TORDREN-672730 format. One record per residue (C-alpha): residue number from 1; residue in three letters; y, x, z. Coordinates in steps of 0.5 Angstrom, whole numbers. Each point is the difference from the previous one (the first is absolute). Layout:
<recs>
nr=NUM; rest=Ala; Y=Y; X=X; Z=Z;
...
</recs>
This chain:
<recs>
nr=1; rest=Met; Y=32; X=31; Z=43;
nr=2; rest=Thr; Y=-7; X=-3; Z=0;
nr=3; rest=Thr; Y=-5; X=4; Z=-4;
nr=4; rest=Ala; Y=-4; X=-4; Z=-5;
nr=5; rest=Ile; Y=-7; X=-1; Z=1;
nr=6; rest=Ala; Y=-3; X=1; Z=-7;
nr=7; rest=His; Y=-7; X=1; Z=2;
nr=8; rest=Ser; Y=0; X=-8; Z=2;
nr=9; rest=Phe; Y=0; X=-1; Z=-7;
nr=10; rest=Thr; Y=-5; X=5; Z=-3;
nr=11; rest=Ile; Y=-6; X=-3; Z=-4;
nr=12; rest=Pro; Y=-7; X=3; Z=4;
nr=13; rest=Pro; Y=-3; X=6; Z=-4;
nr=14; rest=Gln; Y=-6; X=-4; Z=-1;
nr=15; rest=Thr; Y=3; X=-5; Z=-3;
nr=16; rest=Leu; Y=4; X=5; Z=-5;
nr=17; rest=Lys; Y=-7; X=3; Z=-1;
nr=18; rest=Lys; Y=-3; X=-7; Z=-2;
nr=19; rest=Asn; Y=5; X=-3; Z=-4;
nr=20; rest=His; Y=5; X=5; Z=-3;
nr=21; rest=Gln; Y=-5; X=4; Z=-4;
nr=22; rest=Pro; Y=2; X=-4; Z=-6;
nr=23; rest=Asn; Y=7; X=3; Z=0;
nr=24; rest=Arg; Y=-2; X=7; Z=-2;
nr=25; rest=Lys; Y=-2; X=-4; Z=-7;
nr=26; rest=Asn; Y=6; X=-4; Z=0;
nr=27; rest=Pro; Y=7; X=3; Z=1;
nr=28; rest=Met; Y=3; X=-7; Z=0;
nr=29; rest=Arg; Y=-3; X=-2; Z=6;
nr=30; rest=Arg; Y=0; X=7; Z=3;
nr=31; rest=Thr; Y=8; X=0; Z=-1;
nr=32; rest=Leu; Y=0; X=-7; Z=4;
nr=33; rest=Tyr; Y=-4; X=2; Z=6;
nr=34; rest=Ala; Y=4; X=6; Z=1;
nr=35; rest=Phe; Y=6; X=-4; Z=0;
nr=36; rest=Leu; Y=-3; X=-5; Z=5;
nr=37; rest=Ala; Y=-3; X=5; Z=4;
nr=38; rest=Ser; Y=7; X=4; Z=1;
nr=39; rest=Leu; Y=4; X=-7; Z=0;
nr=40; rest=Ala; Y=-4; X=-1; Z=7;
nr=41; rest=Phe; Y=4; X=5; Z=3;
nr=42; rest=Phe; Y=6; X=-4; Z=-1;
nr=43; rest=Cys; Y=-3; X=-7; Z=2;
nr=44; rest=Ala; Y=-2; X=4; Z=7;
nr=45; rest=Ala; Y=7; X=2; Z=1;
nr=46; rest=Gly; Y=3; X=-6; Z=-2;
nr=47; rest=Met; Y=-3; X=-4; Z=5;
nr=48; rest=Leu; Y=3; X=4; Z=6;
nr=49; rest=Ser; Y=7; X=0; Z=2;
nr=50; rest=Ser; Y=4; X=6; Z=-1;
nr=51; rest=Thr; Y=4; X=1; Z=6;
nr=52; rest=Ala; Y=0; X=-4; Z=7;
nr=53; rest=Ala; Y=7; X=-2; Z=-1;
nr=54; rest=Asp; Y=-2; X=-4; Z=-7;
nr=55; rest=Glu; Y=-4; X=-5; Z=3;
nr=56; rest=Pro; Y=-1; X=-6; Z=-5;
nr=57; rest=Lys; Y=3; X=-7; Z=2;
nr=58; rest=Pro; Y=-6; X=-5; Z=1;
nr=59; rest=Trp; Y=-1; X=-4; Z=-6;
nr=60; rest=Lys; Y=1; X=-7; Z=2;
nr=61; rest=Tyr; Y=-5; X=-5; Z=-3;
nr=62; rest=Ala; Y=1; X=-6; Z=-3;
nr=63; rest=Pro; Y=-5; X=-5; Z=-3;
nr=64; rest=Asp; Y=5; X=-1; Z=-7;
nr=65; rest=Gln; Y=-2; X=7; Z=-1;
nr=66; rest=Leu; Y=-7; X=-2; Z=-2;
nr=67; rest=Lys; Y=2; X=-6; Z=-4;
nr=68; rest=Pro; Y=-3; X=1; Z=-6;
nr=69; rest=Phe; Y=5; X=2; Z=-6;
nr=70; rest=Trp; Y=-3; X=-5; Z=-5;
nr=71; rest=Lys; Y=0; X=-6; Z=5;
nr=72; rest=Ser; Y=7; X=1; Z=3;
nr=73; rest=Asp; Y=7; X=-3; Z=-3;
nr=74; rest=Val; Y=3; X=7; Z=2;
nr=75; rest=Val; Y=-2; X=7; Z=-1;
nr=76; rest=His; Y=1; X=4; Z=5;
nr=77; rest=Arg; Y=3; X=7; Z=0;
nr=78; rest=Glu; Y=-4; X=2; Z=-7;
nr=79; rest=Ser; Y=1; X=7; Z=-2;
nr=80; rest=Val; Y=4; X=3; Z=-6;
nr=81; rest=Leu; Y=2; X=7; Z=-2;
nr=82; rest=Phe; Y=7; X=-1; Z=-4;
nr=83; rest=Val; Y=-1; X=5; Z=-6;
nr=84; rest=Arg; Y=7; X=2; Z=-3;
nr=85; rest=Asp; Y=2; X=1; Z=-7;
nr=86; rest=Lys; Y=3; X=7; Z=-1;
nr=87; rest=Ala; Y=5; X=-2; Z=-5;
nr=88; rest=Thr; Y=3; X=-6; Z=3;
nr=89; rest=Gly; Y=-1; X=1; Z=8;
nr=90; rest=Val; Y=-3; X=-7; Z=0;
nr=91; rest=Ala; Y=-7; X=-1; Z=4;
nr=92; rest=Ser; Y=-5; X=-6; Z=-1;
nr=93; rest=Ala; Y=-7; X=-2; Z=3;
nr=94; rest=Ser; Y=-4; X=-7; Z=0;
nr=95; rest=Val; Y=-3; X=-4; Z=5;
nr=96; rest=Leu; Y=-6; X=-4; Z=-1;
nr=97; rest=Phe; Y=2; X=-7; Z=-1;
nr=98; rest=Pro; Y=7; X=-3; Z=-3;
nr=99; rest=Ile; Y=5; X=0; Z=5;
nr=100; rest=Glu; Y=3; X=-7; Z=3;
nr=101; rest=Lys; Y=4; X=4; Z=5;
nr=102; rest=Ile; Y=1; X=7; Z=3;
nr=103; rest=Ile; Y=0; X=-1; Z=7;
nr=104; rest=Ser; Y=0; X=7; Z=2;
nr=105; rest=Val; Y=0; X=7; Z=-3;
nr=106; rest=Glu; Y=-1; X=6; Z=5;
nr=107; rest=Asp; Y=-2; X=7; Z=0;
nr=108; rest=Ser; Y=-7; X=2; Z=2;
nr=109; rest=Thr; Y=1; X=1; Z=7;
nr=110; rest=Gly; Y=3; X=-7; Z=1;
nr=111; rest=Thr; Y=7; X=2; Z=3;
nr=112; rest=Ile; Y=5; X=0; Z=-6;
nr=113; rest=Val; Y=1; X=-7; Z=-3;
nr=114; rest=Tyr; Y=3; X=1; Z=-7;
nr=115; rest=Thr; Y=6; X=-5; Z=-3;
nr=116; rest=Ala; Y=-1; X=-4; Z=-6;
nr=117; rest=Gly; Y=5; X=2; Z=-5;
nr=118; rest=Asp; Y=2; X=6; Z=3;
nr=119; rest=Asp; Y=-7; X=3; Z=0;
nr=120; rest=Phe; Y=-4; X=-4; Z=-4;
nr=121; rest=Ser; Y=0; X=-6; Z=-5;
nr=122; rest=His; Y=-5; X=-5; Z=-3;
nr=123; rest=Val; Y=-1; X=-6; Z=-5;
nr=124; rest=Pro; Y=-3; X=-6; Z=3;
nr=125; rest=Gly; Y=-7; X=-1; Z=-3;
nr=126; rest=Ser; Y=-1; X=7; Z=-2;
nr=127; rest=Arg; Y=-4; X=5; Z=4;
nr=128; rest=Glu; Y=4; X=6; Z=-1;
nr=129; rest=Ile; Y=5; X=3; Z=5;
nr=130; rest=Ser; Y=6; X=5; Z=-3;
nr=131; rest=Val; Y=3; X=5; Z=4;
nr=132; rest=Pro; Y=7; X=3; Z=-2;
nr=133; rest=Ala; Y=2; X=7; Z=0;
nr=134; rest=Asn; Y=4; X=0; Z=7;
nr=135; rest=Ser; Y=-5; X=-4; Z=4;
nr=136; rest=Arg; Y=-2; X=2; Z=7;
nr=137; rest=Ile; Y=-8; X=-1; Z=-3;
nr=138; rest=Val; Y=-4; X=6; Z=-1;
nr=139; rest=Thr; Y=-2; X=1; Z=-7;
nr=140; rest=Lys; Y=-3; X=5; Z=-4;
nr=141; rest=Thr; Y=-1; X=2; Z=-7;
nr=142; rest=Ala; Y=-7; X=0; Z=-4;
nr=143; rest=Ala; Y=1; X=8; Z=1;
nr=144; rest=Asp; Y=0; X=0; Z=7;
nr=145; rest=Leu; Y=-7; X=-3; Z=1;
nr=146; rest=Arg; Y=-3; X=6; Z=-4;
nr=147; rest=Arg; Y=-1; X=7; Z=1;
nr=148; rest=Pro; Y=-1; X=6; Z=-4;
nr=149; rest=Ala; Y=-8; X=2; Z=-1;
nr=150; rest=Asn; Y=-3; X=4; Z=5;
nr=151; rest=Ser; Y=6; X=-1; Z=5;
nr=152; rest=Gln; Y=-3; X=-4; Z=5;
nr=153; rest=Arg; Y=-6; X=1; Z=5;
nr=154; rest=His; Y=-4; X=-5; Z=-4;
nr=155; rest=Arg; Y=0; X=0; Z=-7;
nr=156; rest=Leu; Y=2; X=-7; Z=-2;
nr=157; rest=Thr; Y=0; X=0; Z=-8;
nr=158; rest=His; Y=4; X=-5; Z=-3;
nr=159; rest=Arg; Y=-4; X=-4; Z=-6;
nr=160; rest=Asp; Y=5; X=1; Z=-5;
nr=161; rest=Gly; Y=-1; X=8; Z=2;
nr=162; rest=Asn; Y=8; X=1; Z=2;
nr=163; rest=Gly; Y=-1; X=3; Z=7;
nr=164; rest=Glu; Y=-3; X=-3; Z=6;
nr=165; rest=Ile; Y=1; X=-7; Z=4;
nr=166; rest=Leu; Y=4; X=2; Z=6;
nr=167; rest=Phe; Y=-4; X=0; Z=6;
nr=168; rest=Gly; Y=2; X=-3; Z=7;
nr=169; rest=Ala; Y=-4; X=3; Z=5;
nr=170; rest=Lys; Y=3; X=-5; Z=6;
nr=171; rest=Leu; Y=6; X=-5; Z=-1;
nr=172; rest=Glu; Y=4; X=3; Z=-6;
nr=173; rest=Tyr; Y=-1; X=-6; Z=-5;
nr=174; rest=His; Y=1; X=-5; Z=6;
nr=175; rest=Asn; Y=7; X=3; Z=1;
nr=176; rest=Met; Y=1; X=-1; Z=-7;
nr=177; rest=Gln; Y=-2; X=-7; Z=0;
nr=178; rest=Thr; Y=4; X=-6; Z=1;
nr=179; rest=Trp; Y=-2; X=-7; Z=3;
nr=180; rest=Ile; Y=2; X=-6; Z=-3;
nr=181; rest=Thr; Y=-1; X=-7; Z=3;
nr=182; rest=Tyr; Y=0; X=-6; Z=-4;
nr=183; rest=Ser; Y=-2; X=-7; Z=-2;
nr=184; rest=Lys; Y=-4; X=-2; Z=-6;
nr=185; rest=Ala; Y=3; X=-3; Z=-6;
nr=186; rest=Lys; Y=-7; X=-1; Z=-3;
nr=187; rest=Asp; Y=-7; X=1; Z=4;
nr=188; rest=Asp; Y=-3; X=3; Z=-7;
nr=189; rest=Trp; Y=-6; X=4; Z=4;
nr=190; rest=Pro; Y=-6; X=0; Z=-5;
nr=191; rest=Val; Y=-5; X=3; Z=4;
nr=192; rest=Ala; Y=-6; X=-3; Z=4;
nr=193; rest=Met; Y=2; X=1; Z=7;
nr=194; rest=Pro; Y=-5; X=0; Z=6;
nr=195; rest=Ser; Y=0; X=-6; Z=4;
nr=196; rest=Phe; Y=-2; X=-2; Z=7;
nr=197; rest=Asn; Y=-8; X=-2; Z=0;
nr=198; rest=Pro; Y=-3; X=-1; Z=6;
nr=199; rest=Ala; Y=-7; X=1; Z=-3;
nr=200; rest=Ala; Y=2; X=7; Z=-3;
nr=201; rest=Leu; Y=0; X=3; Z=7;
nr=202; rest=Pro; Y=-3; X=-5; Z=5;
nr=203; rest=Arg; Y=-2; X=4; Z=6;
nr=204; rest=Thr; Y=7; X=4; Z=0;
nr=205; rest=Leu; Y=4; X=-7; Z=-1;
nr=206; rest=Asp; Y=-4; X=-3; Z=5;
nr=207; rest=Arg; Y=1; X=5; Z=5;
nr=208; rest=Leu; Y=7; X=0; Z=-1;
nr=209; rest=Lys; Y=1; X=-7; Z=0;
nr=210; rest=Lys; Y=-3; X=0; Z=7;
nr=211; rest=Gly; Y=5; X=5; Z=2;
nr=212; rest=Glu; Y=-6; X=5; Z=1;
nr=213; rest=Ser; Y=1; X=7; Z=0;
nr=214; rest=Ile; Y=-1; X=4; Z=-7;
nr=215; rest=Ser; Y=-2; X=7; Z=-2;
nr=216; rest=Ile; Y=2; X=2; Z=-7;
nr=217; rest=Val; Y=-2; X=7; Z=-3;
nr=218; rest=Leu; Y=4; X=3; Z=-6;
nr=219; rest=Leu; Y=-3; X=5; Z=-4;
nr=220; rest=Gly; Y=4; X=3; Z=-6;
nr=221; rest=Asp; Y=4; X=5; Z=-3;
nr=222; rest=Ser; Y=7; X=3; Z=1;
nr=223; rest=Ile; Y=3; X=-7; Z=-1;
nr=224; rest=Ser; Y=-4; X=-3; Z=6;
nr=225; rest=Thr; Y=3; X=6; Z=4;
nr=226; rest=Gly; Y=7; X=-3; Z=-1;
nr=227; rest=Cys; Y=2; X=5; Z=-4;
nr=228; rest=Asn; Y=8; X=-1; Z=-2;
nr=229; rest=Ala; Y=1; X=-6; Z=4;
nr=230; rest=Ser; Y=7; X=1; Z=4;
nr=231; rest=Ala; Y=-4; X=0; Z=7;
nr=232; rest=Trp; Y=-5; X=6; Z=-3;
nr=233; rest=Gly; Y=6; X=4; Z=-3;
nr=234; rest=Gly; Y=4; X=-1; Z=7;
nr=235; rest=Gly; Y=6; X=-3; Z=-4;
nr=236; rest=Ala; Y=4; X=-7; Z=1;
nr=237; rest=Pro; Y=-2; X=-5; Z=0;
nr=238; rest=Phe; Y=-7; X=2; Z=3;
nr=239; rest=Gln; Y=-4; X=-5; Z=-3;
nr=240; rest=Pro; Y=-7; X=1; Z=1;
nr=241; rest=Ala; Y=-5; X=0; Z=-5;
nr=242; rest=Tyr; Y=-4; X=-6; Z=-3;
nr=243; rest=Gln; Y=-6; X=1; Z=5;
nr=244; rest=Asp; Y=5; X=0; Z=6;
nr=245; rest=Leu; Y=4; X=-6; Z=-3;
nr=246; rest=Leu; Y=-7; X=-4; Z=-1;
nr=247; rest=Lys; Y=-2; X=1; Z=7;
nr=248; rest=Gln; Y=7; X=-2; Z=3;
nr=249; rest=His; Y=0; X=-6; Z=-4;
nr=250; rest=Leu; Y=-7; X=-2; Z=1;
nr=251; rest=Ala; Y=1; X=1; Z=8;
nr=252; rest=Thr; Y=6; X=-4; Z=0;
nr=253; rest=His; Y=-2; X=-6; Z=-4;
nr=254; rest=Tyr; Y=-7; X=-1; Z=3;
nr=255; rest=Asp; Y=3; X=2; Z=7;
nr=256; rest=Thr; Y=-6; X=5; Z=1;
nr=257; rest=Thr; Y=-2; X=8; Z=1;
nr=258; rest=Val; Y=-1; X=3; Z=-7;
nr=259; rest=Thr; Y=-3; X=7; Z=1;
nr=260; rest=Leu; Y=1; X=5; Z=-7;
nr=261; rest=Thr; Y=-4; X=6; Z=-1;
nr=262; rest=Asn; Y=3; X=4; Z=-5;
nr=263; rest=Leu; Y=-5; X=5; Z=-3;
nr=264; rest=Ser; Y=3; X=1; Z=-7;
nr=265; rest=Val; Y=2; X=7; Z=-2;
nr=266; rest=Gly; Y=4; X=3; Z=-6;
nr=267; rest=Gly; Y=-3; X=3; Z=-6;
nr=268; rest=Thr; Y=-7; X=-4; Z=1;
nr=269; rest=Ser; Y=-4; X=-5; Z=-5;
nr=270; rest=Thr; Y=-6; X=-4; Z=0;
nr=271; rest=Pro; Y=-5; X=5; Z=1;
nr=272; rest=Trp; Y=3; X=3; Z=7;
nr=273; rest=Gly; Y=1; X=-8; Z=2;
nr=274; rest=Val; Y=-8; X=-1; Z=-1;
nr=275; rest=Glu; Y=-1; X=6; Z=5;
nr=276; rest=Gln; Y=5; X=-3; Z=5;
nr=277; rest=Ile; Y=-3; X=-6; Z=1;
nr=278; rest=Pro; Y=-4; X=2; Z=7;
nr=279; rest=Glu; Y=7; X=1; Z=3;
nr=280; rest=Val; Y=2; X=-6; Z=-3;
nr=281; rest=Val; Y=-5; X=-4; Z=4;
nr=282; rest=Lys; Y=1; X=4; Z=6;
nr=283; rest=Ala; Y=6; X=-5; Z=1;
nr=284; rest=Lys; Y=-4; X=-6; Z=0;
nr=285; rest=Pro; Y=5; X=-3; Z=-5;
nr=286; rest=Asp; Y=0; X=-8; Z=-2;
nr=287; rest=Leu; Y=4; X=2; Z=-6;
nr=288; rest=Ile; Y=0; X=6; Z=-4;
nr=289; rest=Leu; Y=5; X=2; Z=-5;
nr=290; rest=Leu; Y=-2; X=4; Z=-6;
nr=291; rest=Ala; Y=6; X=3; Z=-4;
nr=292; rest=Phe; Y=-2; X=5; Z=-5;
nr=293; rest=Gly; Y=1; X=1; Z=-8;
nr=294; rest=Met; Y=6; X=4; Z=0;
nr=295; rest=Asn; Y=-3; X=7; Z=0;
nr=296; rest=Asp; Y=-7; X=-2; Z=-3;
nr=297; rest=Ser; Y=5; X=-2; Z=-6;
nr=298; rest=Ala; Y=0; X=8; Z=-2;
nr=299; rest=Gly; Y=-7; X=-1; Z=-3;
nr=300; rest=Arg; Y=-5; X=-5; Z=3;
nr=301; rest=Ser; Y=-3; X=-5; Z=-4;
nr=302; rest=Pro; Y=1; X=-7; Z=2;
nr=303; rest=Glu; Y=-8; X=-1; Z=1;
nr=304; rest=Glu; Y=0; X=6; Z=5;
nr=305; rest=Tyr; Y=6; X=-3; Z=3;
nr=306; rest=Gly; Y=-3; X=-6; Z=1;
nr=307; rest=Lys; Y=-7; X=2; Z=3;
nr=308; rest=Asn; Y=4; X=5; Z=5;
nr=309; rest=Ile; Y=3; X=-6; Z=3;
nr=310; rest=Ser; Y=-6; X=-5; Z=0;
nr=311; rest=Arg; Y=-3; X=6; Z=3;
nr=312; rest=Met; Y=5; X=0; Z=6;
nr=313; rest=Ile; Y=-1; X=-7; Z=1;
nr=314; rest=Ser; Y=-8; X=0; Z=0;
nr=315; rest=Thr; Y=0; X=6; Z=4;
nr=316; rest=Ala; Y=5; X=-3; Z=5;
nr=317; rest=Arg; Y=-4; X=-7; Z=1;
nr=318; rest=Glu; Y=-6; X=4; Z=2;
nr=319; rest=Thr; Y=3; X=1; Z=6;
nr=320; rest=Ile; Y=5; X=-6; Z=1;
nr=321; rest=Pro; Y=-3; X=-5; Z=-5;
nr=322; rest=Asn; Y=6; X=-5; Z=2;
nr=323; rest=Ala; Y=5; X=4; Z=-2;
nr=324; rest=Glu; Y=5; X=-2; Z=-5;
nr=325; rest=Phe; Y=4; X=3; Z=-6;
nr=326; rest=Ile; Y=6; X=0; Z=-4;
nr=327; rest=Leu; Y=0; X=5; Z=-6;
nr=328; rest=Ile; Y=7; X=2; Z=-2;
nr=329; rest=Ala; Y=1; X=2; Z=-7;
nr=330; rest=Pro; Y=6; X=5; Z=0;
nr=331; rest=Met; Y=7; X=0; Z=-3;
nr=332; rest=Leu; Y=1; X=4; Z=-6;
nr=333; rest=Gly; Y=2; X=7; Z=0;
nr=334; rest=Asn; Y=6; X=2; Z=-5;
nr=335; rest=Arg; Y=-2; X=-1; Z=-7;
nr=336; rest=Asp; Y=4; X=6; Z=-2;
nr=337; rest=Trp; Y=-5; X=5; Z=4;
nr=338; rest=Thr; Y=-5; X=3; Z=-4;
nr=339; rest=Val; Y=-5; X=1; Z=5;
nr=340; rest=Leu; Y=-1; X=-8; Z=1;
nr=341; rest=Lys; Y=-4; X=-4; Z=-4;
nr=342; rest=His; Y=3; X=-7; Z=0;
nr=343; rest=Asp; Y=-6; X=-3; Z=-4;
nr=344; rest=Val; Y=-5; X=0; Z=6;
nr=345; rest=Phe; Y=4; X=-3; Z=5;
nr=346; rest=Pro; Y=-1; X=-8; Z=-3;
nr=347; rest=Lys; Y=-7; X=3; Z=-1;
nr=348; rest=Tyr; Y=-1; X=2; Z=7;
nr=349; rest=Arg; Y=3; X=-7; Z=2;
nr=350; rest=Asp; Y=-5; X=-4; Z=-4;
nr=351; rest=Gln; Y=-5; X=4; Z=4;
nr=352; rest=Leu; Y=2; X=-2; Z=7;
nr=353; rest=Ala; Y=1; X=-7; Z=-3;
nr=354; rest=Ser; Y=-7; X=0; Z=-2;
nr=355; rest=Leu; Y=-2; X=2; Z=8;
nr=356; rest=Cys; Y=4; X=-6; Z=3;
nr=357; rest=Lys; Y=-4; X=-6; Z=3;
nr=358; rest=Pro; Y=1; X=-3; Z=7;
nr=359; rest=Gly; Y=1; X=5; Z=5;
nr=360; rest=Ile; Y=3; X=5; Z=-6;
nr=361; rest=Ala; Y=7; X=-1; Z=-3;
nr=362; rest=Leu; Y=5; X=3; Z=-5;
nr=363; rest=Ala; Y=7; X=2; Z=1;
nr=364; rest=Asp; Y=2; X=2; Z=-7;
nr=365; rest=Leu; Y=6; X=4; Z=0;
nr=366; rest=Thr; Y=-2; X=3; Z=-6;
nr=367; rest=Ser; Y=2; X=-7; Z=-4;
nr=368; rest=Val; Y=7; X=0; Z=4;
nr=369; rest=Trp; Y=2; X=7; Z=-2;
nr=370; rest=His; Y=-2; X=-1; Z=-7;
nr=371; rest=Glu; Y=5; X=-6; Z=0;
nr=372; rest=Phe; Y=5; X=4; Z=4;
nr=373; rest=Leu; Y=0; X=5; Z=-5;
nr=374; rest=Glu; Y=1; X=-5; Z=-6;
nr=375; rest=Arg; Y=7; X=-2; Z=4;
nr=376; rest=Lys; Y=2; X=7; Z=3;
nr=377; rest=Lys; Y=0; X=7; Z=0;
nr=378; rest=Asp; Y=-5; X=4; Z=4;
nr=379; rest=His; Y=6; X=4; Z=3;
nr=380; rest=Asp; Y=2; X=-7; Z=3;
nr=381; rest=Leu; Y=-7; X=-1; Z=4;
nr=382; rest=Thr; Y=-2; X=7; Z=2;
nr=383; rest=Gly; Y=0; X=4; Z=6;
nr=384; rest=Asn; Y=-2; X=7; Z=-3;
nr=385; rest=Gly; Y=1; X=-1; Z=-7;
nr=386; rest=Val; Y=-7; X=0; Z=-2;
nr=387; rest=Asn; Y=-5; X=-4; Z=4;
nr=388; rest=His; Y=3; X=-3; Z=7;
nr=389; rest=Pro; Y=3; X=-6; Z=1;
nr=390; rest=Asn; Y=7; X=0; Z=4;
nr=391; rest=Asp; Y=2; X=-5; Z=5;
nr=392; rest=Phe; Y=0; X=-6; Z=-5;
nr=393; rest=Gly; Y=-6; X=2; Z=-2;
nr=394; rest=His; Y=-3; X=0; Z=7;
nr=395; rest=Arg; Y=2; X=-7; Z=1;
nr=396; rest=Val; Y=-3; X=-2; Z=-6;
nr=397; rest=Tyr; Y=-7; X=3; Z=2;
nr=398; rest=Ala; Y=1; X=-4; Z=6;
nr=399; rest=Gln; Y=2; X=-6; Z=-3;
nr=400; rest=Val; Y=-6; X=0; Z=-4;
nr=401; rest=Leu; Y=-5; X=1; Z=5;
nr=402; rest=Ser; Y=4; X=-5; Z=5;
nr=403; rest=Ala; Y=-1; X=-5; Z=-5;
nr=404; rest=Leu; Y=-8; X=0; Z=1;
nr=405; rest=Leu; Y=1; X=0; Z=7;
nr=406; rest=Val; Y=6; X=-5; Z=2;
nr=407; rest=Asp; Y=0; X=-7; Z=-3;
nr=408; rest=Glu; Y=8; X=0; Z=-2;
nr=409; rest=Thr; Y=-1; X=-8; Z=0;
nr=410; rest=Gln; Y=0; X=0; Z=7;
nr=411; rest=Glu; Y=6; X=3; Z=1;
</recs>
């Protein structure tokens, strides 16, 4: 059995000393950072194979995986978790768009295909899918997604005070979820989505169009380490995390070499990011992705968050003045977790938007997730129960980033 290298996700002591002292006065932030520091162990363990005999099958890249869900007539492998009524045994879940036709319903490994009528039913034009009591599809009760207070390694107190949110260290939620591929009966997506604009990232796009090699550095927290993508977790279908999907997509679309240096570390926030800029510039990147906010939300003001991101940009440009940036406004964590402060996420996003100009672009996952949670439940989308995306979420991250870098009209 492979031993987890926990120290590879440890926050440097000097960073803890500088950035985490306020936690002594803020129990809520202290709870979050304790959770994140412990969670880093699971991230390190999940990225390694458990035995030599269980080598993952190679993920087969296809351009359709990165086709924006908001532009496509077909939504591919959207994730849901069917919650069962204890009295009737019937389970249900909703997808993002009204369904014209269900193309396939599969388990989350992609190996089991379920049968309409026997395993599920759907009324055309609705977003809801029902699962009968005798279906082969995995279903859970609401109680299955909770744990008693103080019964888990991490305290994930539910906002209603009734126990804790079930924590999934690896692929627990992935294994409970189901994939739905369907054609849309109606394309009612109200969120303003990113679009290809040659003027937004002119130097990066010029290099890509010429087929020149490009260097990308990603700096962020545990989401950007790849946590809870199935490849990270060592389970089928072994889908890579968003940054690796993006790398594959750019390299294939532009027929060029894309180098990705990922400096992300679990449990970190923007003050730590400021200190890492000397490491970022060593790679001499053409494009820098900054992906913070989830951990800052425990107590950092939008103004401080914005100043930290601005400082990362200005410090990097002192050494590499032509570097361009994509600022990633993060997904939303579970609204039922008491530690997260959801009201700051749109304010963080606005801070990032205020920094945008030619050479600095915004990838707004915050608005996407807000609409997701208007139409679906957090357990449909989560990778760990609280603050990581699942495979579908990682694909959406990659789609939003790709929309800034790939002109879909030229496909």
